Phi, psi and omega in degrees: 000126179285154178232144182217174188231137168251118191242124173291166185249291183293124183093350179243309180262318178219163175234107186066246179250012183250133176290134175283137186308129176086352184293324179295318178293324179299313180292321178299321179296320178299317180293314181296325181271000179058041177269121181298136177204157173216139171283130185241107186237142176279350180290118183264358184285317186274144168282168178301321180296321179294324175296316178302317180294321177298314179296322178300321178295341178262002178094015179246119182257113178223175179254166176300332179291353176264008186236132175224118185250164176297333176295319178294319178296321181293315179300316179295319180298313182294322179292328175291320183286319185212083178307133181063029179286180181236151182212142167261126191242129166256093185185184184232197194319304183299318180290314179300316181296317182295316180296318178298316181297333180264013173083014178272128179272129180271126185228165178248358178220145172048056180278159172282325181230146164252122185243125181251129173231188176285150177190153181257350191241022177293144171245159177298330177297318179294319179294319178298321178298318178298317178302312181298322179294320179293318178296333178276357174124356178292148179274138187260118180242135171237139184289336174187170173227049177300134183291155177287158180290340179056045178234138179304134178087352179267172179279084183274343174267063183268201189293325178296319179293318180292320176301313181297322179297314181292321177300316181294321183289332184255339187074013181247134176279136177287146171268122186266129180258341180273181178305140004267019181303138175302336179304309182281321181298322181283314183291329176294319177298315180293328176302325178274350181075030183256158169266166181306314183289352182257003191249131174235133178257134174243122181205171182249002186235120181297320188285340181245287185299308186287315178300315179300319179294316179299316181298331183268354181083018177275159167285151185224144175234121175265126174256145185261022181270001182234240188281315190282155175225158180299330183298333185260356186296330181291351180281348188256149179278353180235165180216154177285160178284335180211149175236132179226150178295326176196174180295337179299338183269350183276126181244149181244150002285148175297153186302325182276000174272338185296133180085001180255000000 
């Protein structure tokens, strides 16, 4: 039985623009050992090719087939729900490309869906238009609701804040397609061609990567090179199958791979 990995990026492979120690060797080992893996990111702005280029700049050489984004999950979900559907999109390159690739037509009036992703150029007029469309009957989709960093000078008016604003204005809850939603956790696994029992998630965030993996019945590895710390693990009703300081500490085969 083959075994594979769904790997978060920020806080696992890199931190901001800096490579996390040992991450390049970790990925090279996966490639050398022919272990199936995909980077699984909630960032909907970048295309798979742009993710590959970013990683190359950090010294990690992978293919587009190693990347699965919330934009890709959103495009597949919408095409499954409504083949040749229409959407008004607040988002950028990666999301726009994915929806187009999945046969979704982008419109400015009377859409079937309003889709929210990350973006730097939203205006209140654009958000107001989205609100009016949802009130008129469009379905509200958000690629994720990752929290803002809550640090001075950072992008604190991010996707979670925009999602909450639209929800309050419309009285409608957004349907989330990115992590930890089963939509993305399941489609990322299928993207790799894995079964549930063959899938392990590696991430640095209890609320997204680990929670999403636990809910789907996947094995999970929490790395402490990003957001989470051991001090806060007791706050959660679920726990990872393994904890490592970073991916550099993870050795193969994993204990639950033995005998499979």
